[in-house]
N, C-alpha and C positions, 0 to 999 in steps of 0.2 A: 343783355343777358336773356337767355331762353330757359324755360322750364319744361321738361318733357315728362309726361305722365306715362309710366310703363304698366299698361293694362294687363299684360300677360303675367307679370310678376305680382301684381296688386290683388288679383282675385284668387283667394286661397280656399281650397276645398277643406271642409271640416269633417271630423270623424263621424258625425251624425248624418252625413249625406248633403248637408247644406253648404253654403258658401259664405265667406266673410271677405269684406273689403279691407285691406291693409295697404294703403297707398305707398307706392314706390315712385319716387321722382328722381330725375337727373337734371341738374342745372349746369349750364356752361355759358361761358362768355363767348359770343360769336366771333369776336376778333381774334381769339386764341385757338380757334378750332377750324376744321376744314369740312368741305362737303364733297361728295361724289355726285356728279351730275351727268345725265344722259337722257337718251330717248330709247323706246322700245319699238321694234318693228315686228309685226304689223301694228299700225298706230290705232287700231280700233278695238284692241283687247286690253282691258285694264288688268294689270298684273301687280301682285305684291312683290316688291323689290326689297331685299334686306342684305345686311352684313352683320357679322358678329365681331365686336371689338376685341382687342387682345385681353381686356378685363372680363370678357364673357357677356357683355350686354348686347342685346340684338337691337339694331337700328333699322327701322322699316318704314316703308311708305307704299302708297299705291300709285301707280303711274296714272297720269292725267290724260285721258283720251280727248279732252277738250283742248289740249295744248300739245298736240302731236305725240301724245303718250310720253311726255316728259316726266322725269322723276329727279328728286333731289334727296340725298341722305345727309342730314345735318349733324353737327356736333362731333365730328370724328377727330381723334388725336393722331399724332404722328405714328405710322405703322404701315403694315402691308395687309391689305383686305381682299377678300373674296366676295364677289358680287353673286347673289343667288336670286332666283325667281321662284315664286310659288303661284301656280294657277289658282284663281279664286274658286273655280267650280270643282276641280278635282283634288285640290290641295297638294298636288304633285310638286316636289322641289327639284329644281334643276340648277346646276352651276352655270353661270353666264360668263364670268371673267375672273381669273385668278391673278395674284401678283400685282394688285393695284397699290402703288406706293403713294402714301399721303404724308405730306410734310406740314406740320402745324401752321395754320393760317393761310394756306394756299388751297384753293379748290381744284378738283381734278375733274375734267370733262372727259368721259369715256366714249363720247360720240353716240352713234346709233348702234344698238345691239339687236341682232335678230334672234328671236325666240327659237330655241332648238326644236 
């Protein structure tokens, strides 16, 4: 079982300009879920890789430049996903691949994706 802390939904802006922490977590059994696995080219640019689940949750990671820019998005249920990338410096979001079919319990390797 894995527990995922959702930082983007857990930090809430208050009316007085301050912030409050209201932890949002997602738990899942790894044997019942799938992952999307791949690498990003060029292999020396760390990139935020993410997808949005059919339920509206964002599953994200940062590619690992120490392992050929490999990424893994864990905890995905059965469905069709779009893979997106966000440059860490500019925050620009680009679509990398659409129509990725995931069937529960089976990982999907999308191979090497060249950044647009």
